[in-house]
MIPA-941503 format. One record per residue (C-alpha): residue number from 1; residue in three letters; x, y, z. Coordinates in steps of 0.25 Angstrom, whole numbers, plus 2048, in hexadecimal, padded with zeros to 3 digits. Example, Ala and Ser with C-alpha at 12.3 -4.5 7.8 and 13.67 -1.06 7.14 Angstrom:
% MIPA-941503
resi:1; resn:ALA; xx:831; yy:7EE; zz:81F
resi:2; resn:SER; xx:837; yy:7FC; zz:81D
END
This chain:
% MIPA-941503
resi:1; resn:UNK; xx:800; yy:800; zz:800
resi:2; resn:UNK; xx:805; yy:80E; zz:7FC
resi:3; resn:UNK; xx:805; yy:818; zz:808
resi:4; resn:UNK; xx:808; yy:826; zz:805
resi:5; resn:UNK; xx:806; yy:82D; zz:813
resi:6; resn:UNK; xx:80E; yy:83A; zz:814
resi:7; resn:UNK; xx:80E; yy:83C; zz:805
resi:8; resn:UNK; xx:807; yy:849; zz:802
resi:9; resn:UNK; xx:7FC; yy:84A; zz:7F7
resi:10; resn:UNK; xx:803; yy:84C; zz:7EA
resi:11; resn:UNK; xx:801; yy:857; zz:7DF
resi:12; resn:UNK; xx:801; yy:852; zz:7D0
resi:13; resn:UNK; xx:80B; yy:848; zz:7D4
resi:14; resn:UNK; xx:815; yy:842; zz:7C9
resi:15; resn:UNK; xx:81D; yy:835; zz:7CD
resi:16; resn:UNK; xx:82B; yy:835; zz:7C8
resi:17; resn:UNK; xx:832; yy:828; zz:7C8
resi:18; resn:UNK; xx:841; yy:823; zz:7C5
resi:19; resn:UNK; xx:847; yy:816; zz:7C8
resi:20; resn:UNK; xx:856; yy:812; zz:7C9
resi:21; resn:UNK; xx:85B; yy:807; zz:7C0
resi:22; resn:UNK; xx:858; yy:803; zz:7B2
resi:23; resn:UNK; xx:850; yy:810; zz:7AE
resi:24; resn:UNK; xx:85A; yy:81A; zz:7B5
resi:25; resn:UNK; xx:866; yy:81B; zz:7AC
resi:26; resn:UNK; xx:870; yy:825; zz:7B2
resi:27; resn:UNK; xx:867; yy:826; zz:7BE
resi:28; resn:UNK; xx:860; yy:831; zz:7B7
resi:29; resn:UNK; xx:851; yy:82E; zz:7BA
resi:30; resn:UNK; xx:853; yy:82A; zz:7C9
resi:31; resn:UNK; xx:85C; yy:837; zz:7CA
resi:32; resn:UNK; xx:851; yy:83F; zz:7C5
resi:33; resn:UNK; xx:847; yy:83A; zz:7CF
resi:34; resn:UNK; xx:851; yy:83C; zz:7DA
resi:35; resn:UNK; xx:853; yy:84A; zz:7D5
resi:36; resn:UNK; xx:844; yy:84D; zz:7D7
resi:37; resn:UNK; xx:844; yy:847; zz:7E4
resi:38; resn:UNK; xx:850; yy:84F; zz:7E9
resi:39; resn:UNK; xx:84C; yy:85C; zz:7E3
resi:40; resn:UNK; xx:83E; yy:85C; zz:7E8
resi:41; resn:UNK; xx:841; yy:855; zz:7F5
resi:42; resn:UNK; xx:838; yy:849; zz:7F3
resi:43; resn:UNK; xx:833; yy:841; zz:7FF
resi:44; resn:UNK; xx:833; yy:832; zz:7FF
resi:45; resn:UNK; xx:825; yy:82D; zz:802
resi:46; resn:UNK; xx:826; yy:81E; zz:7FE
resi:47; resn:UNK; xx:830; yy:813; zz:7FA
resi:48; resn:UNK; xx:82D; yy:806; zz:7F3
resi:49; resn:UNK; xx:831; yy:7F9; zz:7FB
resi:50; resn:UNK; xx:83E; yy:7F5; zz:7F6
resi:51; resn:UNK; xx:83C; yy:7E7; zz:7F9
resi:52; resn:UNK; xx:831; yy:7E6; zz:7EF
resi:53; resn:UNK; xx:838; yy:7EB; zz:7E3
resi:54; resn:UNK; xx:847; yy:7EA; zz:7E4
resi:55; resn:UNK; xx:852; yy:7DF; zz:7E3
resi:56; resn:UNK; xx:85C; yy:7E3; zz:7EE
resi:57; resn:UNK; xx:867; yy:7DC; zz:7E7
resi:58; resn:UNK; xx:865; yy:7E5; zz:7DB
resi:59; resn:UNK; xx:862; yy:7F2; zz:7E2
resi:60; resn:UNK; xx:869; yy:7F0; zz:7F0
resi:61; resn:UNK; xx:865; yy:7F8; zz:7FC
resi:62; resn:UNK; xx:870; yy:801; zz:802
resi:63; resn:UNK; xx:874; yy:803; zz:810
resi:64; resn:UNK; xx:878; yy:810; zz:816
resi:65; resn:UNK; xx:87B; yy:816; zz:824
resi:66; resn:UNK; xx:872; yy:821; zz:82A
resi:67; resn:UNK; xx:879; yy:826; zz:837
resi:68; resn:UNK; xx:880; yy:819; zz:839
resi:69; resn:UNK; xx:873; yy:810; zz:836
resi:70; resn:UNK; xx:873; yy:807; zz:82A
resi:71; resn:UNK; xx:867; yy:809; zz:821
resi:72; resn:UNK; xx:863; yy:802; zz:814
resi:73; resn:UNK; xx:85D; yy:809; zz:808
resi:74; resn:UNK; xx:855; yy:800; zz:7FF
resi:75; resn:UNK; xx:853; yy:802; zz:7F0
resi:76; resn:UNK; xx:845; yy:806; zz:7EE
resi:77; resn:UNK; xx:83C; yy:810; zz:7E7
resi:78; resn:UNK; xx:838; yy:81D; zz:7EF
resi:79; resn:UNK; xx:82D; yy:827; zz:7EC
resi:80; resn:UNK; xx:82E; yy:835; zz:7F0
resi:81; resn:UNK; xx:825; yy:841; zz:7EE
resi:82; resn:UNK; xx:829; yy:850; zz:7EA
resi:83; resn:UNK; xx:820; yy:85C; zz:7E9
resi:84; resn:UNK; xx:824; yy:867; zz:7E0
resi:85; resn:UNK; xx:81E; yy:873; zz:7D9
resi:86; resn:UNK; xx:81B; yy:873; zz:7CA
resi:87; resn:UNK; xx:820; yy:87D; zz:7C0
resi:88; resn:UNK; xx:814; yy:887; zz:7C4
resi:89; resn:UNK; xx:815; yy:884; zz:7D3
resi:90; resn:UNK; xx:80B; yy:879; zz:7D3
resi:91; resn:UNK; xx:80F; yy:86D; zz:7DC
resi:92; resn:UNK; xx:812; yy:860; zz:7D6
resi:93; resn:UNK; xx:816; yy:853; zz:7DD
resi:94; resn:UNK; xx:820; yy:849; zz:7D9
resi:95; resn:UNK; xx:821; yy:83A; zz:7DD
resi:96; resn:UNK; xx:82F; yy:835; zz:7DB
resi:97; resn:UNK; xx:832; yy:827; zz:7DA
resi:98; resn:UNK; xx:840; yy:823; zz:7DA
resi:99; resn:UNK; xx:846; yy:815; zz:7DC
resi:100; resn:UNK; xx:84D; yy:809; zz:7D6
resi:101; resn:UNK; xx:847; yy:801; zz:7CB
resi:102; resn:UNK; xx:841; yy:7F5; zz:7D2
resi:103; resn:UNK; xx:846; yy:7E7; zz:7D1
resi:104; resn:UNK; xx:839; yy:7E0; zz:7D1
resi:105; resn:UNK; xx:82A; yy:7E1; zz:7D2
resi:106; resn:UNK; xx:829; yy:7ED; zz:7C8
resi:107; resn:UNK; xx:81A; yy:7EC; zz:7C7
resi:108; resn:UNK; xx:818; yy:7ED; zz:7D6
resi:109; resn:UNK; xx:822; yy:7F8; zz:7D6
resi:110; resn:UNK; xx:81B; yy:801; zz:7CC
resi:111; resn:UNK; xx:80E; yy:7FE; zz:7D2
resi:112; resn:UNK; xx:813; yy:803; zz:7E0
resi:113; resn:UNK; xx:818; yy:810; zz:7D9
resi:114; resn:UNK; xx:80B; yy:812; zz:7D2
resi:115; resn:UNK; xx:804; yy:810; zz:7DF
resi:116; resn:UNK; xx:80B; yy:81C; zz:7E5
resi:117; resn:UNK; xx:808; yy:824; zz:7D8
resi:118; resn:UNK; xx:7F9; yy:821; zz:7D9
resi:119; resn:UNK; xx:7F9; yy:824; zz:7E8
resi:120; resn:UNK; xx:800; yy:831; zz:7E6
resi:121; resn:UNK; xx:7F8; yy:836; zz:7DA
resi:122; resn:UNK; xx:803; yy:836; zz:7D0
resi:123; resn:UNK; xx:7FF; yy:83C; zz:7C3
resi:124; resn:UNK; xx:80B; yy:837; zz:7BB
resi:125; resn:UNK; xx:817; yy:82E; zz:7BC
resi:126; resn:UNK; xx:824; yy:832; zz:7B6
resi:127; resn:UNK; xx:82F; yy:827; zz:7B6
resi:128; resn:UNK; xx:83D; yy:82C; zz:7B3
resi:129; resn:UNK; xx:848; yy:823; zz:7AC
resi:130; resn:UNK; xx:855; yy:824; zz:7A5
resi:131; resn:UNK; xx:85C; yy:81B; zz:79B
resi:132; resn:UNK; xx:869; yy:819; zz:793
resi:133; resn:UNK; xx:868; yy:81F; zz:785
resi:134; resn:UNK; xx:871; yy:823; zz:779
resi:135; resn:UNK; xx:870; yy:832; zz:77D
resi:136; resn:UNK; xx:87C; yy:83C; zz:77F
resi:137; resn:UNK; xx:87F; yy:842; zz:78C
resi:138; resn:UNK; xx:881; yy:84F; zz:785
resi:139; resn:UNK; xx:872; yy:851; zz:781
resi:140; resn:UNK; xx:866; yy:853; zz:789
resi:141; resn:UNK; xx:861; yy:846; zz:78F
resi:142; resn:UNK; xx:855; yy:840; zz:787
resi:143; resn:UNK; xx:849; yy:83E; zz:790
resi:144; resn:UNK; xx:83D; yy:836; zz:78B
resi:145; resn:UNK; xx:82F; yy:836; zz:791
resi:146; resn:UNK; xx:828; yy:829; zz:78F
resi:147; resn:UNK; xx:81A; yy:825; zz:793
resi:148; resn:UNK; xx:811; yy:819; zz:790
resi:149; resn:UNK; xx:804; yy:822; zz:790
resi:150; resn:UNK; xx:801; yy:827; zz:783
resi:151; resn:UNK; xx:7F8; yy:832; zz:788
resi:152; resn:UNK; xx:804; yy:836; zz:792
resi:153; resn:UNK; xx:80D; yy:836; zz:786
resi:154; resn:UNK; xx:805; yy:840; zz:77E
resi:155; resn:UNK; xx:802; yy:849; zz:78A
resi:156; resn:UNK; xx:811; yy:84A; zz:78F
resi:157; resn:UNK; xx:817; yy:848; zz:781
resi:158; resn:UNK; xx:81E; yy:83B; zz:785
resi:159; resn:UNK; xx:822; yy:82F; zz:77E
resi:160; resn:UNK; xx:819; yy:823; zz:77E
resi:161; resn:UNK; xx:821; yy:817; zz:782
resi:162; resn:UNK; xx:824; yy:80D; zz:777
resi:163; resn:UNK; xx:830; yy:806; zz:77E
resi:164; resn:UNK; xx:831; yy:7F7; zz:77F
resi:165; resn:UNK; xx:83B; yy:7EF; zz:786
resi:166; resn:UNK; xx:841; yy:7EE; zz:794
resi:167; resn:UNK; xx:83C; yy:7F8; zz:79E
resi:168; resn:UNK; xx:83F; yy:7FC; zz:7AC
resi:169; resn:UNK; xx:837; yy:801; zz:7B8
resi:170; resn:UNK; xx:835; yy:80F; zz:7B1
resi:171; resn:UNK; xx:82D; yy:808; zz:7A6
resi:172; resn:UNK; xx:825; yy:7FE; zz:7AF
resi:173; resn:UNK; xx:821; yy:80A; zz:7B8
resi:174; resn:UNK; xx:81C; yy:812; zz:7AC
resi:175; resn:UNK; xx:814; yy:807; zz:7A7
resi:176; resn:UNK; xx:80E; yy:804; zz:7B5
resi:177; resn:UNK; xx:80A; yy:813; zz:7B5
resi:178; resn:UNK; xx:804; yy:812; zz:7A8
resi:179; resn:UNK; xx:7FC; yy:806; zz:7AB
resi:180; resn:UNK; xx:7F7; yy:80C; zz:7B8
resi:181; resn:UNK; xx:7F3; yy:819; zz:7B1
resi:182; resn:UNK; xx:7FD; yy:822; zz:7B7
resi:183; resn:UNK; xx:804; yy:82B; zz:7AC
resi:184; resn:UNK; xx:812; yy:827; zz:7AB
resi:185; resn:UNK; xx:81E; yy:82D; zz:7A4
resi:186; resn:UNK; xx:82D; yy:828; zz:7A4
resi:187; resn:UNK; xx:838; yy:832; zz:7A0
resi:188; resn:UNK; xx:845; yy:82C; zz:79B
resi:189; resn:UNK; xx:853; yy:833; zz:79A
resi:190; resn:UNK; xx:85E; yy:82D; zz:791
resi:191; resn:UNK; xx:86B; yy:82C; zz:798
resi:192; resn:UNK; xx:878; yy:82B; zz:78F
resi:193; resn:UNK; xx:87C; yy:81C; zz:790
resi:194; resn:UNK; xx:88B; yy:81F; zz:78F
resi:195; resn:UNK; xx:88A; yy:827; zz:79C
resi:196; resn:UNK; xx:87F; yy:820; zz:7A4
resi:197; resn:UNK; xx:885; yy:820; zz:7B2
resi:198; resn:UNK; xx:87D; yy:828; zz:7BC
resi:199; resn:UNK; xx:87A; yy:833; zz:7BF
resi:200; resn:UNK; xx:875; yy:83A; zz:7B3
resi:201; resn:UNK; xx:870; yy:847; zz:7B7
resi:202; resn:UNK; xx:86D; yy:84C; zz:7A9
resi:203; resn:UNK; xx:863; yy:841; zz:7A6
resi:204; resn:UNK; xx:85D; yy:843; zz:7B4
resi:205; resn:UNK; xx:85B; yy:852; zz:7B0
resi:206; resn:UNK; xx:855; yy:84E; zz:7A3
resi:207; resn:UNK; xx:84B; yy:845; zz:7AA
resi:208; resn:UNK; xx:847; yy:850; zz:7B4
resi:209; resn:UNK; xx:845; yy:85A; zz:7A8
resi:210; resn:UNK; xx:83C; yy:851; zz:7A1
resi:211; resn:UNK; xx:834; yy:84E; zz:7AE
resi:212; resn:UNK; xx:833; yy:85D; zz:7AF
resi:213; resn:UNK; xx:82C; yy:85E; zz:7A1
resi:214; resn:UNK; xx:823; yy:852; zz:7A4
resi:215; resn:UNK; xx:81D; yy:856; zz:7B1
resi:216; resn:UNK; xx:81F; yy:865; zz:7B0
resi:217; resn:UNK; xx:827; yy:867; zz:7BD
resi:218; resn:UNK; xx:834; yy:86E; zz:7BE
resi:219; resn:UNK; xx:83E; yy:865; zz:7C5
resi:220; resn:UNK; xx:849; yy:86C; zz:7CD
resi:221; resn:UNK; xx:856; yy:867; zz:7C6
resi:222; resn:UNK; xx:860; yy:86A; zz:7D1
resi:223; resn:UNK; xx:86E; yy:867; zz:7CD
resi:224; resn:UNK; xx:86A; yy:85D; zz:7C2
resi:225; resn:UNK; xx:86D; yy:867; zz:7B7
resi:226; resn:UNK; xx:87C; yy:869; zz:7BC
resi:227; resn:UNK; xx:87D; yy:85A; zz:7BE
resi:228; resn:UNK; xx:879; yy:857; zz:7B0
resi:229; resn:UNK; xx:883; yy:861; zz:7AA
resi:230; resn:UNK; xx:88E; yy:85B; zz:7B3
resi:231; resn:UNK; xx:88A; yy:84D; zz:7AE
resi:232; resn:UNK; xx:88A; yy:851; zz:7A0
resi:233; resn:UNK; xx:898; yy:858; zz:7A1
resi:234; resn:UNK; xx:89D; yy:84C; zz:7A8
resi:235; resn:UNK; xx:899; yy:843; zz:79D
resi:236; resn:UNK; xx:89E; yy:84C; zz:793
resi:237; resn:UNK; xx:8AC; yy:84C; zz:799
resi:238; resn:UNK; xx:8AC; yy:83C; zz:79A
resi:239; resn:UNK; xx:8A7; yy:83A; zz:78C
resi:240; resn:UNK; xx:8B1; yy:844; zz:786
resi:241; resn:UNK; xx:8BC; yy:83A; zz:78C
resi:242; resn:UNK; xx:8B7; yy:82F; zz:783
resi:243; resn:UNK; xx:8B7; yy:832; zz:774
resi:244; resn:UNK; xx:8AE; yy:826; zz:771
resi:245; resn:UNK; xx:8A4; yy:82B; zz:77B
resi:246; resn:UNK; xx:8A4; yy:839; zz:776
resi:247; resn:UNK; xx:8A2; yy:834; zz:768
resi:248; resn:UNK; xx:896; yy:82C; zz:76C
resi:249; resn:UNK; xx:890; yy:838; zz:774
resi:250; resn:UNK; xx:891; yy:840; zz:767
resi:251; resn:UNK; xx:88A; yy:836; zz:75F
resi:252; resn:UNK; xx:87F; yy:835; zz:769
resi:253; resn:UNK; xx:87E; yy:845; zz:769
resi:254; resn:UNK; xx:87D; yy:845; zz:75A
resi:255; resn:UNK; xx:872; yy:83A; zz:75A
resi:256; resn:UNK; xx:86A; yy:841; zz:765
resi:257; resn:UNK; xx:86B; yy:84F; zz:75F
resi:258; resn:UNK; xx:866; yy:849; zz:752
resi:259; resn:UNK; xx:85A; yy:842; zz:759
resi:260; resn:UNK; xx:857; yy:84E; zz:762
resi:261; resn:UNK; xx:857; yy:859; zz:757
resi:262; resn:UNK; xx:848; yy:85A; zz:754
resi:263; resn:UNK; xx:845; yy:85A; zz:763
resi:264; resn:UNK; xx:84F; yy:864; zz:767
resi:265; resn:UNK; xx:848; yy:86F; zz:75F
resi:266; resn:UNK; xx:83A; yy:86C; zz:765
resi:267; resn:UNK; xx:834; yy:867; zz:771
resi:268; resn:UNK; xx:841; yy:865; zz:779
resi:269; resn:UNK; xx:845; yy:873; zz:778
resi:270; resn:UNK; xx:836; yy:877; zz:77C
resi:271; resn:UNK; xx:837; yy:86E; zz:788
resi:272; resn:UNK; xx:844; yy:874; zz:78C
resi:273; resn:UNK; xx:83F; yy:882; zz:78B
resi:274; resn:UNK; xx:833; yy:87F; zz:794
resi:275; resn:UNK; xx:83B; yy:878; zz:79E
resi:276; resn:UNK; xx:844; yy:885; zz:79F
resi:277; resn:UNK; xx:838; yy:88E; zz:7A1
resi:278; resn:UNK; xx:833; yy:885; zz:7AC
resi:279; resn:UNK; xx:840; yy:886; zz:7B3
resi:280; resn:UNK; xx:841; yy:895; zz:7B1
resi:281; resn:UNK; xx:833; yy:897; zz:7B6
resi:282; resn:UNK; xx:835; yy:88D; zz:7C2
resi:283; resn:UNK; xx:841; yy:894; zz:7C8
resi:284; resn:UNK; xx:841; yy:8A3; zz:7C6
resi:285; resn:UNK; xx:84F; yy:8A8; zz:7C8
resi:286; resn:UNK; xx:855; yy:89B; zz:7C9
resi:287; resn:UNK; xx:85E; yy:895; zz:7BE
resi:288; resn:UNK; xx:854; yy:88A; zz:7BC
resi:289; resn:UNK; xx:85D; yy:87F; zz:7B9
resi:290; resn:UNK; xx:860; yy:877; zz:7AD
resi:291; resn:UNK; xx:853; yy:874; zz:7A5
resi:292; resn:UNK; xx:859; yy:86B; zz:79B
resi:293; resn:UNK; xx:864; yy:860; zz:79B
resi:294; resn:UNK; xx:872; yy:865; zz:79A
resi:295; resn:UNK; xx:877; yy:867; zz:78C
resi:296; resn:UNK; xx:869; yy:86C; zz:788
resi:297; resn:UNK; xx:869; yy:87A; zz:78E
resi:298; resn:UNK; xx:875; yy:87B; zz:796
resi:299; resn:UNK; xx:880; yy:874; zz:78E
resi:300; resn:UNK; xx:88E; yy:879; zz:78D
resi:301; resn:UNK; xx:88F; yy:87C; zz:79C
resi:302; resn:UNK; xx:89D; yy:87D; zz:7A1
resi:303; resn:UNK; xx:8A4; yy:872; zz:7A9
resi:304; resn:UNK; xx:8A1; yy:879; zz:7B7
resi:305; resn:UNK; xx:894; yy:871; zz:7B7
resi:306; resn:UNK; xx:89C; yy:864; zz:7B7
resi:307; resn:UNK; xx:89C; yy:85D; zz:7C5
resi:308; resn:UNK; xx:8A5; yy:852; zz:7C8
resi:309; resn:UNK; xx:89D; yy:848; zz:7BF
resi:310; resn:UNK; xx:8AA; yy:840; zz:7BA
resi:311; resn:UNK; xx:8AE; yy:83A; zz:7C8
resi:312; resn:UNK; xx:8A9; yy:82C; zz:7C9
resi:313; resn:UNK; xx:8A3; yy:82D; zz:7BB
resi:314; resn:UNK; xx:8A6; yy:822; zz:7B1
resi:315; resn:UNK; xx:8AB; yy:825; zz:7A3
resi:316; resn:UNK; xx:8A0; yy:824; zz:799
resi:317; resn:UNK; xx:8A0; yy:816; zz:792
resi:318; resn:UNK; xx:8A3; yy:815; zz:784
resi:319; resn:UNK; xx:897; yy:814; zz:77B
resi:320; resn:UNK; xx:892; yy:806; zz:779
resi:321; resn:UNK; xx:894; yy:7FF; zz:76C
resi:322; resn:UNK; xx:887; yy:7FE; zz:763
resi:323; resn:UNK; xx:885; yy:7F0; zz:767
resi:324; resn:UNK; xx:885; yy:7F2; zz:776
resi:325; resn:UNK; xx:879; yy:7F4; zz:77F
resi:326; resn:UNK; xx:879; yy:803; zz:782
resi:327; resn:UNK; xx:877; yy:806; zz:790
resi:328; resn:UNK; xx:871; yy:7F9; zz:796
resi:329; resn:UNK; xx:86D; yy:7FE; zz:7A4
resi:330; resn:UNK; xx:862; yy:808; zz:7A7
resi:331; resn:UNK; xx:85C; yy:80C; zz:79A
resi:332; resn:UNK; xx:850; yy:803; zz:795
resi:333; resn:UNK; xx:855; yy:806; zz:787
resi:334; resn:UNK; xx:861; yy:80C; zz:780
resi:335; resn:UNK; xx:862; yy:811; zz:771
resi:336; resn:UNK; xx:866; yy:81D; zz:769
resi:337; resn:UNK; xx:859; yy:824; zz:76B
resi:338; resn:UNK; xx:85B; yy:826; zz:77A
resi:339; resn:UNK; xx:84F; yy:823; zz:783
resi:340; resn:UNK; xx:845; yy:819; zz:77E
resi:341; resn:UNK; xx:836; yy:818; zz:780
resi:342; resn:UNK; xx:838; yy:811; zz:78E
resi:343; resn:UNK; xx:82B; yy:810; zz:797
END
């Protein structure tokens, strides 16, 4: 039974979900929800029973000391709630779901999350994911919005999912929402497969920007724009040390620029201008942060933005041969066209 004592009545709530694991390349999706939770000081009100959904030999608990007392943190999925003002001052609440992709009983897992959504009056579920793709780190991160609901696809200008193949908890939860009559959308960011190690603040920022457009809510960006610039400059330096990687990145840039040429002159510029206006109006007298991913409006910044990103970072691997599997871990699909129509 779901008990929600102590949770206030929510206003126009939207549930935002992300899960570590297969659908979280570069930790971009889980970092996005963690950012929302941190910036808006979310309050945890529920946690799913770890015993029901996790194999502890796969996702091991951790032991830590609290004032000399040993305590255990179990891998699980937690729900928190944040209240924030809309662009015009109207409050809107978010229910944040952050955890690890479950090891078992996925249908029960989704039913439990949907039970919370029903009890809290959630109007829409947005599930964040990130996958490995053939996309250059020097260009804006491609983010695709996908839904299984034809009406929602038309209303919000989203892609209707046509994906077939292996899926993760993101796809399963979205389909569970669809069957339960809950509007659901998944947002997918493409992470360069040749620099897939986390964190990837540029992809996290891109997901948050797309989320802003979807739910019409200004998201505080904090240090993410600076972190994203530092990440890109760090990868630039590492790639420049390897001529093969530099040549490969150049080929990806040419392919991306050719594919994006029509869009770059139309809707993408309009969306970017609207986001800029929202930020300017939302914080009068403030710099307003970076509205777009680095390289789009703030390219060419000097190296003073570069933090110590190279310490502990591994060298970007050489591009795989054409007959190798490109980026076999987190992403449900790989290919020259970036994110696919995943559920």
